[in-house]
C-alpha positions in Angstrom: -12.9 17.3 14.8 -11.5 14.1 13.4 -7.9 13.0 12.9 -6.7 11.9 9.5 -3.5 10.2 8.4 -1.9 11.3 5.1 0.9 10.0 3.0 3.0 12.3 0.8 5.4 11.5 -2.0 7.4 13.2 -4.8 10.1 12.2 -7.2 10.2 15.1 -9.7 11.9 18.4 -9.3 13.1 19.5 -5.9 11.1 16.8 -4.1 12.2 17.7 -0.6 11.1 21.3 -1.0 7.8 20.1 -2.7 6.9 17.9 0.3 7.8 20.5 2.8 5.8 23.2 1.0 2.9 20.7 0.6 2.8 20.2 4.4 2.5 23.9 4.8 -0.3 24.1 2.2 -2.1 21.3 4.1 -1.8 23.2 7.4 -3.3 26.2 5.6 -6.4 24.4 4.4 -9.7 25.7 5.9 -10.8 24.1 9.1 -7.7 21.9 9.1 -4.5 22.0 11.1 -1.3 19.9 10.9 -0.8 18.0 14.2 2.2 15.9 13.5 4.6 15.1 10.7 7.3 12.6 10.0 10.8 13.0 8.8 11.5 12.8 5.1 12.3 9.4 3.7 14.2 8.6 0.5 12.8 5.4 -1.2 13.2 3.6 -4.5 10.3 3.7 -7.0 8.4 0.4 -7.3 6.0 -0.4 -10.1 5.2 1.8 -13.1 7.8 2.9 -15.7 11.4 1.8 -15.1 14.2 4.2 -14.4 12.3 6.6 -12.2 14.2 8.9 -9.7 14.1 8.2 -6.0 11.0 9.3 -4.1 10.8 11.5 -1.1 8.1 10.3 1.2 6.5 11.6 4.4 3.4 11.2 6.6 1.2 13.7 8.4 -1.6 13.7 10.9 -4.1 16.5 10.5 -7.1 17.6 12.6 -10.1 18.7 10.5 -13.8 19.3 10.5 -13.9 18.6 6.7 -15.7 15.5 5.6 -13.4 12.8 4.1 -14.5 13.5 0.5 -14.0 17.2 1.0 -10.6 16.7 2.5 -9.6 14.4 -0.4 -10.7 17.0 -2.9 -8.7 19.7 -1.1 -5.6 17.4 -1.1 -6.1 16.8 -4.9 -6.2 20.6 -5.2 -2.8 20.9 -3.5 -1.4 18.2 -5.9 -2.6 20.3 -8.8 -1.0 23.4 -7.4 2.3 21.6 -7.6 1.8 20.4 -11.1 0.5 16.9 -10.6 -0.8 15.2 -13.7 -2.6 11.8 -13.5 -1.6 10.2 -16.8 0.4 7.0 -16.3 -0.3 4.8 -13.3 2.6 4.8 -10.8 4.7 7.1 -13.0 6.9 9.8 -11.6 5.0 12.7 -10.1 5.7 16.1 -8.7 3.4 15.4 -5.7 1.1 12.6 -4.5 -1.0 12.9 -1.4 -3.0 9.9 -0.2 -5.7 9.9 2.5 -4.9 6.8 4.5 -7.1 6.8 7.6 -9.8 9.0 9.1 -10.0 7.8 12.7 -11.6 4.4 12.6 -13.9 5.1 9.6 -14.5 2.5 6.9 -15.9 3.9 3.7 -16.3 2.7 0.1 -17.4 5.2 -2.6 -16.7 5.8 -6.2 -14.0 8.4 -5.3 -12.7 7.2 -1.9 -12.0 4.0 0.0 -11.0 4.1 3.7 -8.7 2.7 4.9 -6.6 3.3 1.8 -6.7 -0.1 0.1 -2.9 -0.4 -0.5 -1.5 1.2 2.6 -0.9 -2.0 4.6 1.7 -3.5 2.4 3.6 -0.4 1.3 6.8 0.0 3.4 7.3 3.5 1.9 3.9 4.5 3.4 4.1 2.6 6.7 7.6 3.6 7.7 6.9 7.4 7.9 3.4 6.7 9.2 4.7 4.6 12.1 6.9 7.5 13.2 3.9 9.5 14.0 1.0 7.1 14.3 2.4 3.7 15.0 -0.2 2.9 17.7 -3.1 3.7 15.3 -5.2 0.6 14.5 -6.0 -0.3 10.9 -9.8 -0.6 11.2 -10.1 -3.4 8.7 -7.1 -5.5 9.7 -7.5 -4.8 13.4 -3.8 -4.4 14.1 -1.5 -1.5 14.7 0.4 0.2 11.9 3.6 -0.7 13.8 2.7 -4.4 13.9 1.8 -4.3 10.1 5.2 -2.8 9.3 7.0 -5.4 11.5 5.2 -8.2 9.8 5.9 -6.8 6.3 9.6 -6.5 7.1 10.3 -9.6 9.3 7.7 -12.3 8.6 9.0 -15.3 6.7 7.6 -18.1 4.6 4.5 -17.1 2.7 1.8 -15.3 1.0 -1.8 -16.3 1.5 -4.5 -15.9 -1.2 -8.0 -15.8 0.4 -11.5 -15.5 -0.8 -13.0 -15.8 -4.2 -13.5 -19.2 -5.9 -10.9 -22.0 -5.8 -10.4 -21.5 -9.5 -9.7 -17.8 -8.9 -7.2 -18.5 -6.2 -5.5 -21.1 -8.3 -5.2 -18.7 -11.3 -3.7 -15.9 -9.2 -1.3 -18.3 -7.5 -0.1 -19.7 -10.8 0.5 -16.2 -12.2 2.5 -15.2 -9.1 4.6 -18.4 -9.2 5.2 -17.8 -12.9 6.4 -14.3 -12.3 8.5 -15.2 -9.2 10.0 -18.6 -9.8 11.4 -18.7 -6.2 7.9 -19.1 -4.9 5.9 -22.3 -5.0 2.2 -23.0 -4.5 1.2 -24.8 -1.3 -2.5 -25.7 -0.7 -3.3 -25.5 3.0 -6.6 -27.4 2.6 -9.0 -24.6 3.7 -10.4 -21.6 1.9 -6.9 -20.3 0.9 -3.8 -21.0 -1.1 -0.3 -20.2 0.1 2.8 -19.4 -1.8 6.1 -20.0 0.0 9.7 -19.2 -0.9 11.3 -22.2 -2.4 13.7 -22.8 0.5 10.8 -22.7 3.1 9.4 -26.0 4.2 6.4 -24.6 5.9 4.8 -21.1 6.0 4.7 -19.5 9.4 1.3 -18.9 11.0 1.5 -15.2 10.1 2.3 -14.8 6.4 4.2 -11.7 5.2 1.4 -10.7 2.8 -2.2 -11.7 2.1 -4.1 -11.3 -1.2 -7.9 -11.1 -0.6 -10.0 -11.9 -3.6 -13.3 -10.2 -2.9 -16.7 -10.3 -4.6 -17.5 -6.8 -3.3 -15.2 -4.2 -1.8 -14.5 -4.1 1.9 -13.6 -7.7 2.8 -10.3 -8.1 4.8 -8.6 -10.6 7.0 -7.2 -9.4 10.3 -3.6 -9.1 11.4 -1.6 -9.3 8.1 -0.7 -6.7 5.5 -3.4 -7.3 2.9 -4.2 -6.3 -0.7 -8.0 -6.7 -1.4 -8.8 -7.0 -5.1 -11.9 -7.9 -7.1 -12.1 -11.6 -7.6 -13.4 -11.4 -11.1 -10.8 -9.1 -12.4 -7.6 -10.2 -14.2 -5.0 -7.9 -15.6 -5.6 -5.1 -13.1 -5.5 -7.6 -10.2 -2.3 -9.1 -11.5 -0.7 -5.6 -11.8 -1.5 -4.8 -8.2 -0.6 -8.3 -7.0 2.8 -8.4 -8.6 3.6 -4.9 -7.2 2.5 -6.1 -3.8 4.8 -9.1 -3.9 7.7 -6.9 -5.1 7.1 -4.6 -2.1 6.9 -7.5 0.4 9.9 -9.4 -1.0 12.2 -6.8 -2.7 15.0 -9.4 -2.7 13.1 -11.4 -5.3 13.3 -8.5 -7.7 17.1 -8.3 -7.3 17.9 -12.0 -7.4 19.0 -14.0 -10.3 15.6 -15.7 -10.6 14.3 -12.5 -12.2 17.4 -11.9 -14.3 15.7 -13.2 -17.4 13.0 -10.5 -17.0 15.3 -7.5 -16.8 
């Protein structure tokens, strides 16, 4: 038996009933039992089409003998039962179930990446997860989910861009600074660039978010909520990166520095 951590979300139809019924369906899966579940959380949609309804999010821990790929396939089957259609990225959906962690396994395949590559900087994922699995350690970042959430909410000062070439780091830093004019580029003289909020003189030792530009999947830096993206990508990387910054600093999206982009 292994323990797996799941994230659930819905923002179409009766989302509360959908998530509750999905948890029952998960508990009914073969060779699987629901061990713990979080409360339901209402959160605003981030990324994707504008004007989406509020999401209902939850987390669950399950015990199962299913292999990770088989469990993911079963979870996708439950999504389909509730009318999920994968058409527009980050659009409204009747039900979304993500496989976040399977004990301490690290896995990269065409269909599944463990840990989930975007879980560490998504507060709407971490908040319900911390309710029921706050002491779980992220196997790539080597820190607890509770500490990741605290960093994401409270850390000040900066965003670090690691890995890749110096040209790749500079390109992505410039794109972020262009999108969020309150952030400025600060070269720390090592293998990384930092972006800091305009009013910050120096970034703190622990940035709120890290962007890891990798040549191959699987590279991470410990201790900080991190988005790992392929170093040679462009538009897809920027889409993910901008969404990560919006999640880490939601105040930037509401401030007058973005007013001209409304």
